[in-house]
C-alpha positions as CSV (number, residue, x, y, z in Angstrom):
1,M,-18.7,-21.1,6.8
2,S,-16.8,-19.9,10.1
3,V,-13.4,-17.7,9.6
4,L,-11.5,-21.1,10.6
5,E,-13.1,-22.9,8.6
6,Q,-12.9,-20.6,5.1
7,A,-8.8,-20.8,6.9
8,A,-9.0,-24.2,6.7
9,A,-10.3,-24.4,2.7
10,A,-7.7,-21.9,2.3
11,R,-4.4,-23.7,4.2
12,V,-6.2,-26.9,1.4
13,A,-6.1,-24.9,-1.6
14,S,-2.5,-23.3,-0.5
15,F,-0.7,-26.7,-0.9
16,D,-2.4,-27.3,-4.5
17,L,-1.3,-23.4,-5.3
18,A,2.2,-24.2,-4.4
19,A,3.0,-26.6,-6.8
20,A,1.3,-24.3,-9.6
21,T,3.7,-23.5,-12.3
22,R,3.8,-20.3,-13.5
23,A,2.1,-20.4,-17.0
24,E,-0.9,-22.2,-14.8
25,K,-0.7,-19.0,-12.2
26,D,-0.8,-16.8,-15.1
27,A,-3.5,-18.1,-17.3
28,A,-5.8,-18.0,-14.1
29,L,-4.0,-14.1,-13.4
30,L,-5.3,-13.3,-17.3
31,L,-8.7,-15.3,-17.1
32,M,-9.7,-12.8,-14.1
33,A,-8.7,-9.7,-15.5
34,D,-10.7,-10.6,-19.0
35,R,-14.0,-11.7,-15.9
36,L,-13.2,-7.8,-14.7
37,V,-14.3,-6.5,-18.0
38,E,-16.3,-8.6,-18.7
39,R,-18.5,-7.9,-15.3
40,T,-18.0,-4.2,-15.1
41,D,-21.4,-3.4,-15.1
42,D,-22.4,-5.8,-12.0
43,I,-19.2,-4.1,-10.6
44,V,-19.9,-1.2,-10.6
45,H,-23.9,-0.8,-9.4
46,A,-23.0,-3.5,-6.5
47,N,-20.5,-0.2,-6.0
48,G,-23.1,2.2,-6.4
49,V,-24.8,0.9,-3.6
50,D,-21.9,0.8,-1.3
51,V,-21.3,4.5,-2.2
52,A,-25.2,5.4,-1.5
53,N,-25.1,4.0,1.8
54,A,-22.1,5.8,2.6
55,R,-23.1,8.9,1.5
56,A,-26.9,8.9,2.9
57,A,-23.8,7.8,6.5
58,G,-22.2,10.7,6.0
59,T,-19.3,9.6,4.7
60,S,-16.6,12.5,3.7
61,E,-16.0,12.8,-0.4
62,A,-12.2,11.7,0.5
63,M,-13.6,8.8,1.7
64,I,-15.9,8.1,-1.2
65,D,-13.4,8.7,-3.2
66,R,-11.5,5.5,-1.8
67,L,-14.6,3.6,-2.3
68,L,-16.2,4.7,-5.3
69,L,-15.1,2.0,-8.8
70,T,-15.9,3.7,-11.9
71,P,-15.0,1.6,-15.7
72,E,-12.2,3.3,-15.8
73,R,-11.3,2.3,-11.8
74,V,-12.1,-1.3,-12.9
75,A,-10.3,-1.4,-16.1
76,A,-7.0,-0.1,-14.2
77,M,-7.9,-3.3,-11.5
78,A,-8.1,-5.6,-14.5
79,D,-4.8,-4.4,-16.2
80,G,-2.7,-4.2,-12.7
81,L,-4.0,-8.3,-13.1
82,R,-2.6,-8.3,-16.1
83,Q,0.9,-6.8,-15.2
84,L,1.5,-9.0,-12.6
85,A,0.9,-12.2,-15.8
86,A,3.9,-10.2,-17.3
87,L,6.5,-10.1,-14.5
88,P,8.8,-13.0,-13.6
89,D,7.5,-15.6,-11.0
90,P,9.4,-15.1,-7.5
91,I,8.7,-18.7,-6.8
92,G,12.0,-21.3,-7.2
93,D,14.4,-18.0,-7.1
94,V,17.6,-18.7,-6.2
95,V,18.8,-16.2,-2.9
96,R,21.7,-17.4,-2.7
97,G,23.2,-20.9,-3.3
98,S,26.9,-22.5,-3.0
99,T,28.6,-26.1,-3.0
100,L,29.5,-26.4,0.9
101,A,33.3,-27.7,1.4
102,N,32.3,-31.8,1.9
103,G,30.3,-31.6,-1.2
104,L,26.6,-30.9,0.0
105,E,24.8,-28.6,-2.6
106,L,23.2,-25.7,-0.7
107,R,20.1,-23.2,-2.4
108,Q,17.8,-21.1,0.1
109,V,15.3,-20.5,-2.4
110,R,11.8,-18.7,-2.4
111,V,8.3,-20.5,-1.2
112,P,4.5,-19.1,-1.1
113,F,4.1,-18.0,2.4
114,G,1.0,-20.2,2.1
115,V,-2.4,-18.7,3.3
116,V,-2.1,-14.9,3.9
117,G,-4.9,-12.5,5.6
118,M,-5.5,-9.2,4.6
119,I,-7.7,-6.7,6.6
120,Y,-8.6,-3.3,4.8
121,E,-10.6,-0.6,4.7
122,G,-12.6,1.6,2.4
123,R,-10.9,0.7,-1.2
124,P,-12.4,-2.0,-2.9
125,N,-9.5,-2.0,-5.4
126,V,-7.3,-3.6,-3.0
127,T,-9.6,-6.8,-3.1
128,A,-8.0,-7.6,-6.8
129,D,-5.1,-6.8,-5.6
130,A,-4.5,-8.6,-3.0
131,A,-5.9,-11.4,-5.1
132,G,-3.9,-11.5,-7.6
133,I,-0.1,-10.7,-5.7
134,C,-0.9,-13.3,-3.1
135,L,-2.0,-15.7,-6.3
136,K,1.1,-15.2,-8.3
137,S,3.4,-15.5,-5.2
138,G,2.0,-18.7,-4.4
139,N,-0.5,-17.8,-1.5
140,A,-4.2,-18.2,-0.6
141,A,-5.8,-15.5,-0.2
142,L,-8.5,-14.8,3.1
143,L,-9.4,-10.9,2.2
144,R,-11.6,-8.8,4.7
145,G,-12.5,-5.5,3.5
146,S,-14.6,-3.4,5.0
147,G,-18.4,-3.1,5.5
148,S,-18.5,-0.1,3.5
149,A,-17.8,-1.6,0.3
150,F,-19.1,-5.2,1.3
151,S,-21.1,-5.4,-1.8
152,S,-18.7,-4.0,-3.7
153,N,-16.5,-6.7,-2.6
154,A,-18.4,-9.1,-2.8
155,A,-18.9,-8.6,-6.5
156,I,-15.0,-8.5,-7.5
157,V,-14.8,-11.6,-4.9
158,S,-17.2,-13.7,-6.8
159,V,-15.2,-13.2,-10.5
160,L,-12.4,-13.7,-8.9
161,R,-13.5,-17.3,-7.7
162,K,-14.9,-18.0,-10.8
163,A,-12.5,-17.1,-12.8
164,V,-9.5,-19.5,-10.6
165,A,-12.1,-22.0,-11.3
166,D,-12.3,-22.3,-14.4
167,A,-8.6,-21.4,-14.9
168,G,-8.5,-24.7,-13.0
169,L,-7.1,-23.5,-9.5
170,P,-8.9,-24.2,-6.2
171,A,-12.0,-21.3,-6.1
172,N,-10.6,-21.3,-2.2
173,T,-7.3,-19.7,-3.5
174,V,-9.5,-16.2,-2.8
175,Q,-11.9,-16.4,-0.4
176,L,-14.0,-13.2,1.1
177,L,-14.4,-12.9,4.7
178,D,-17.9,-11.7,6.0
179,A,-17.3,-7.7,7.2
180,T,-20.8,-7.4,8.9
181,T,-19.7,-8.2,11.6
182,R,-16.4,-7.5,13.5
183,D,-16.0,-11.0,15.3
184,S,-14.1,-12.2,11.6
185,V,-11.6,-9.7,12.3
186,K,-11.2,-11.3,15.9
187,E,-11.2,-14.6,14.4
188,L,-8.6,-14.3,11.7
189,M,-6.1,-12.5,14.5
190,R,-6.5,-15.6,16.3
191,A,-6.1,-18.3,13.3
192,R,-2.4,-18.6,13.9
193,G,-1.5,-21.9,12.7
194,L,-3.9,-21.6,9.7
195,V,-3.2,-18.3,8.4
196,D,1.0,-17.8,7.8
197,V,0.9,-13.7,7.4
198,L,-1.8,-11.1,8.2
199,I,-1.3,-7.7,6.5
200,P,-3.5,-4.8,7.9
201,R,-4.0,-2.0,5.4
202,G,-5.7,1.2,6.4
203,G,-5.9,3.7,9.1
204,A,-3.7,3.7,12.1
205,D,-6.7,2.7,14.1
206,L,-6.8,-0.4,11.9
207,I,-3.5,-1.4,12.1
208,R,-3.0,-0.5,15.8
209,T,-5.4,-3.1,16.7
210,V,-3.8,-5.8,14.6
211,V,-0.3,-5.2,15.6
212,E,-1.3,-5.4,19.4
213,Q,-3.7,-7.9,19.3
214,S,-2.8,-10.3,16.7
215,T,-1.5,-13.9,17.4
216,V,-0.9,-13.8,14.1
217,P,2.4,-12.7,12.3
218,V,2.2,-9.3,10.9
219,I,3.5,-7.5,8.3
220,E,3.0,-3.8,9.5
221,T,1.5,-1.4,6.9
222,G,1.9,2.6,7.9
223,V,-0.1,5.7,7.7
224,G,1.6,8.5,4.9
225,N,1.9,11.2,7.3
226,C,4.4,12.1,4.4
227,H,6.3,15.3,4.2
228,V,8.2,17.7,0.7
229,Y,11.0,19.7,2.0
230,V,11.8,22.8,0.0
231,D,15.1,23.5,0.5
232,A,17.3,26.8,-0.4
233,A,18.7,25.6,-3.0
234,A,15.7,24.6,-4.6
235,D,14.3,25.0,-8.3
236,L,11.2,26.9,-7.3
237,E,9.3,25.8,-11.1
238,K,10.2,22.3,-9.7
239,A,9.2,22.9,-5.9
240,L,5.8,24.2,-7.3
241,A,4.7,21.3,-9.2
242,I,6.0,18.3,-6.8
243,T,3.9,20.0,-4.4
244,I,1.0,20.5,-6.0
245,N,1.3,16.9,-7.7
246,S,2.4,15.2,-3.9
247,K,-1.1,16.8,-1.9
248,A,-3.5,17.4,-4.6
249,Q,-3.3,15.0,-7.4
250,R,-5.0,12.1,-5.4
251,P,-5.4,13.7,-1.6
252,S,-6.5,10.5,-0.4
253,V,-4.1,8.0,-1.0
254,C,-1.2,6.8,1.9
255,N,1.2,8.2,-0.7
256,A,-0.1,11.7,-1.0
257,A,1.8,15.2,0.8
258,E,0.0,15.6,4.0
259,S,3.0,18.4,5.0
260,L,5.1,20.9,3.3
261,L,8.1,22.3,4.9
262,V,10.0,25.5,3.4
263,H,13.4,26.6,4.0
264,A,13.3,30.2,5.9
265,E,15.7,31.2,3.4
266,I,12.9,31.0,0.1
267,A,9.9,31.8,2.2
268,D,9.5,35.2,1.0
269,T,9.3,34.3,-3.1
270,F,8.1,30.5,-2.7
271,L,5.4,30.8,-0.1
272,P,3.6,33.1,-1.6
273,L,2.9,31.3,-5.5
274,V,2.9,27.9,-3.2
275,L,-0.2,28.9,-1.0
276,S,-2.1,30.4,-3.8
277,A,-1.4,27.6,-6.0
278,L,-2.6,25.3,-2.7
279,A,-5.6,28.0,-2.9
280,D,-6.4,27.3,-6.7
281,A,-6.1,23.2,-6.2
282,G,-9.1,23.9,-3.4
283,V,-6.4,22.9,-0.9
284,T,-6.7,24.4,2.7
285,V,-3.9,24.9,4.4
286,H,-2.8,24.5,8.4
287,G,0.1,26.9,8.8
288,D,2.3,28.3,11.8
289,A,2.6,31.2,12.6
290,R,5.2,32.0,9.8
291,V,3.6,31.0,6.8
292,A,0.0,32.5,8.1
293,G,1.8,35.8,7.8
294,Y,1.8,35.7,3.8
295,S,-2.0,34.8,3.6
296,D,-5.2,35.9,5.0
297,A,-6.7,32.5,4.1
298,V,-4.1,29.8,6.2
299,V,-5.4,28.4,9.0
300,L,-3.5,28.6,11.9
301,A,-2.0,24.9,12.5
302,T,-2.5,23.0,15.7
303,E,0.4,20.9,17.1
304,E,-2.5,18.1,16.4
305,D,-2.3,19.1,12.4
306,F,1.9,18.1,12.0
307,G,1.1,14.7,12.8
308,T,-2.0,14.5,10.9
309,E,-2.3,12.0,8.3
310,F,-5.9,14.2,6.3
311,L,-6.2,11.9,3.5
312,S,-7.9,15.5,1.8
313,L,-7.3,18.5,0.5
314,D,-5.7,19.7,3.4
315,I,-1.8,20.3,4.5
316,S,0.0,21.9,7.1
317,V,2.7,23.3,6.2
318,A,6.3,25.0,8.2
319,V,8.9,27.6,8.1
320,V,11.9,25.8,9.0
321,D,15.0,27.7,9.5
322,G,17.7,24.9,7.9
323,L,18.1,21.2,6.6
324,D,18.5,20.2,10.3
325,D,15.3,21.7,11.9
326,A,13.2,20.0,8.6
327,L,14.7,16.8,9.5
328,D,13.5,17.3,13.4
329,H,10.2,18.1,12.3
330,I,10.1,15.2,10.4
331,R,11.6,12.8,12.7
332,R,8.9,13.8,15.5
333,Y,6.1,14.1,12.8
334,G,6.4,11.9,10.1
335,T,5.1,7.8,10.1
336,G,8.2,6.7,8.3
337,H,6.2,6.2,4.3
338,T,7.8,8.5,2.5
339,E,9.2,12.1,2.2
340,A,10.2,14.5,-0.2
341,I,13.5,17.2,-1.1
342,V,13.8,19.2,-3.5
343,S,16.9,20.7,-3.7
344,E,20.1,21.4,-6.5
345,S,22.4,20.7,-3.5
346,V,23.9,17.4,-4.0
347,A,25.6,18.0,-0.2
348,A,22.3,18.8,0.7
349,T,20.4,16.1,-0.8
350,R,22.6,13.3,0.2
351,R,21.9,14.7,4.2
352,F,18.3,14.1,3.8
353,V,18.4,10.7,2.4
354,A,21.1,9.8,5.1
355,G,19.1,11.9,7.2
356,V,15.5,10.3,7.0
357,D,14.8,7.4,8.0
358,S,11.2,6.2,6.3
359,A,10.4,3.5,3.9
360,A,10.7,6.1,0.6
361,V,12.8,8.9,0.3
362,M,12.0,10.9,-3.0
363,V,14.9,13.6,-4.8
364,N,13.0,16.1,-7.0
365,A,10.2,14.1,-7.0
366,S,6.2,14.0,-6.1
367,T,5.9,11.4,-3.1
368,R,3.2,9.9,-5.3
369,F,5.4,7.5,-6.5
370,T,5.9,5.2,-3.6
371,D,4.0,2.7,-5.1
372,G,4.0,-1.0,-5.9
373,G,3.0,-0.5,-9.7
374,E,5.0,2.7,-10.3
375,F,8.1,0.8,-8.9
376,G,7.0,-1.4,-11.9
377,F,6.4,-4.2,-8.7
378,G,3.1,-4.8,-10.7
379,A,-0.1,-4.6,-8.4
380,E,1.3,-3.9,-3.9
381,I,-0.7,-5.5,-1.5
382,G,0.5,-1.8,0.7
383,I,3.2,-0.4,1.6
384,S,5.3,-1.6,4.8
385,T,6.9,0.9,7.4
386,Q,8.0,-1.5,9.4
387,K,11.6,-2.8,8.9
388,L,11.8,-6.3,9.3
389,H,11.7,-9.1,6.3
390,A,9.7,-5.8,4.1
391,R,9.6,-2.2,4.1
392,G,7.9,0.2,0.7
393,P,5.9,-1.4,-1.4
394,M,5.3,-5.2,-1.1
395,G,5.8,-6.4,-4.3
396,L,5.5,-10.0,-5.1
397,P,9.5,-11.4,-3.6
398,E,8.0,-9.5,-0.5
399,L,5.1,-12.3,-0.5
400,T,7.2,-15.4,-0.1
401,S,9.5,-16.8,2.2
402,T,12.7,-19.2,1.6
403,K,13.5,-22.4,2.8
404,Y,17.2,-24.1,2.1
405,V,17.3,-27.4,-0.1
406,V,20.3,-29.2,0.8
407,T,21.5,-31.9,-2.0
408,G,23.9,-34.7,-1.2
409,N,25.1,-38.0,-1.9
410,G,25.2,-40.3,0.7
411,H,26.6,-37.9,2.7
412,T,26.1,-38.4,6.5
413,R,27.3,-36.7,9.4
């Protein structure tokens, strides 16, 4: 089928899905999870084809880590679907309501968007996450993953579609678009009237292209040039642990720290500690001239380095003369994703929280916590860095719109 035909089929499926009960949707999610586990070997085998092709093409290890599926990662995908089943259904929730002076009862209730298109790169676990969160929120999903993960995504979607159908919901609730040609992306971006919202998730170039060229409304997810600022009043033991976790726990994801800012008053004490710990973790430091003075292993940072989302074991590091300088640096180079401050000063943390314009601000905590699962939302569909409709990890409520239901008793105006 063409993309438009798939979108039309998704539109039809969305009508049935909008009327599905929570019990029906949760049963489908649980069956999807069980079937993923049952078909782990098939999924991992298909993923092996993608990984082998990526290595043959010279893909970096950081990107291969995003692509790789193991039995443990498949199990985590299934657990994400089970967590979604355990969450409250947002559909039908009353956002606000009142009885007007004329006796009319007014309710604003949550409803599905209808058809959600998803364009994403690399990570095939997104396929299950997106399918699950769309289903739970009553939306049909059109998934356009990258060509590098096509075998993995095809295996996953095949399992999910069969499970959805066996659970009594339309199989076209979940569809995978052709990733062997860019035409499918263009057609999806032009499917206004059939697709209600489009969510790009990936690198800056992908997101910019979708935002600029799509005629379908877009919820913009953003790249994560995330910062950790270590204040003069920081507990250095906490600062060291937070920095290493933020950068090295999983460097290939958008909530990994890409830049470290250190207050000049503690640079002599903290920088030798953190540079040594980063080196032990295999991280290459791209530092300014002041940072370079503390270690011969530091690569002198360029202007581009401070604005780069490395997604690898690299980090930019700068010494700043105070909190205001840190905020200026973040405003210049940040992407509005996640920023962290390590400080025991209540005044400093308050100023930082108020001064940073990002989707999430961490106080004495790792940037890695900006995640739908960590926030208790279940599997997320992405992290929005825009300010309209949704911002931060997008859970179930963010995949809904609202409608007004007005109930009268023969009222006329």
